[in-house]
C-alpha positions as CSV (number, residue, x, y, z in Angstrom):
1,M,0.0,0.0,0.0
2,E,2.9,2.4,0.7
3,Q,4.1,2.0,-2.9
4,S,0.7,2.8,-4.3
5,L,0.4,5.8,-2.1
6,L,3.8,7.0,-3.2
7,G,2.8,6.4,-6.8
8,L,-0.4,8.4,-6.4
9,L,1.5,11.3,-4.7
10,A,4.1,11.3,-7.5
11,E,1.4,11.3,-10.2
12,T,-0.5,14.1,-8.4
13,A,2.7,16.1,-8.1
14,R,3.4,15.7,-11.9
15,A,-0.2,16.8,-12.7
16,L,0.1,19.8,-10.4
17,D,3.4,20.8,-11.9
18,E,1.9,20.7,-15.4
19,Q,-1.0,22.8,-14.4
20,I,1.2,25.3,-12.6
21,R,3.4,25.6,-15.7
22,A,0.4,26.2,-17.9
23,L,-1.0,28.9,-15.6
24,E,2.4,30.6,-15.3
25,T,2.5,30.8,-19.1
26,H,-1.0,32.2,-19.1
27,D,0.1,34.7,-16.4
28,E,3.0,35.9,-18.6
29,E,0.8,36.2,-21.7
30,L,-2.0,38.2,-19.9
31,S,0.6,40.4,-18.1
32,A,2.2,41.3,-21.4
33,K,-1.2,42.2,-22.9
34,I,-2.3,44.2,-19.9
35,G,1.0,46.1,-19.5
36,E,3.3,46.3,-16.5
37,S,2.0,49.5,-15.0
38,Y,-1.6,48.1,-14.7
39,V,-0.3,44.7,-13.6
40,T,1.3,46.5,-10.7
41,V,-2.2,47.9,-9.8
42,L,-3.6,44.4,-10.0
43,R,-0.9,43.1,-7.7
44,D,-1.7,45.8,-5.2
45,L,-5.3,44.9,-5.5
46,R,-4.5,41.2,-5.0
47,D,-2.4,42.0,-2.0
48,Q,-5.2,44.2,-0.5
49,R,-3.2,47.4,-0.5
50,Y,-6.2,49.6,-1.2
51,E,-8.9,51.0,1.0
52,R,-12.3,49.2,0.5
53,D,-13.9,52.0,-1.5
54,E,-10.8,52.2,-3.8
55,E,-10.8,48.5,-4.2
56,L,-14.5,48.5,-5.2
57,E,-13.9,51.2,-7.8
58,I,-11.0,49.4,-9.3
59,R,-12.9,46.1,-9.4
60,Q,-15.8,47.7,-11.2
61,S,-13.6,48.9,-14.0
62,L,-11.7,45.7,-14.6
63,S,-11.6,44.2,-18.1
64,Y,-12.1,40.5,-18.8
65,Q,-8.4,40.0,-19.1
66,E,-7.7,41.8,-15.9
67,R,-10.2,39.7,-14.0
68,K,-8.8,36.6,-15.7
69,L,-5.3,37.5,-14.5
70,L,-6.5,37.9,-10.9
71,W,-8.2,34.4,-11.2
72,V,-4.9,32.9,-12.6
73,W,-3.0,34.3,-9.6
74,A,-5.5,32.9,-7.2
75,R,-5.5,29.5,-8.9
76,L,-1.7,29.5,-9.0
77,A,-1.5,30.2,-5.2
78,K,-3.9,27.3,-4.5
79,L,-2.1,24.9,-6.8
80,K,1.3,25.8,-5.3
81,E,-0.1,25.3,-1.8
82,L,-1.5,21.9,-2.8
83,R,1.8,21.0,-4.4
84,R,3.6,21.8,-1.2
85,D,1.1,19.5,0.7
86,V,1.9,16.7,-1.8
87,A,5.6,17.1,-1.3
88,R,5.1,16.9,2.5
89,G,3.1,13.7,2.0
90,V,5.9,12.2,0.0
91,M,8.4,13.1,2.8
92,R,6.1,11.5,5.4
93,H,5.6,8.3,3.4
94,G,8.9,7.6,1.8
95,D,11.5,8.3,-0.8
96,W,10.4,10.4,-3.7
97,G,12.5,8.4,-6.1
98,T,10.7,5.1,-5.3
99,S,9.5,3.5,-8.6
100,T,5.9,2.2,-8.7
101,E,6.1,0.7,-12.1
């Protein structure tokens, strides 16, 4: 059972890595389209550096691409957290290099 658990964790890690890479590429593409100056505004919005009324005003004026970029960032954060959890699981259950084939 330990080997199958390690195999599942390894496969999950590979799938998460692939999803993370795809989202990072999407992040780069959207950031290039939006422009660095406004991406900075979006980062500040993501990091909650605006007062509530300022935040609402900015959110109301967001384009589809800008909302999509915020979604990509949120999804990336969740996937990276999940990837860290998977790595911790591997460390608890055995050697990462263990072959399950």
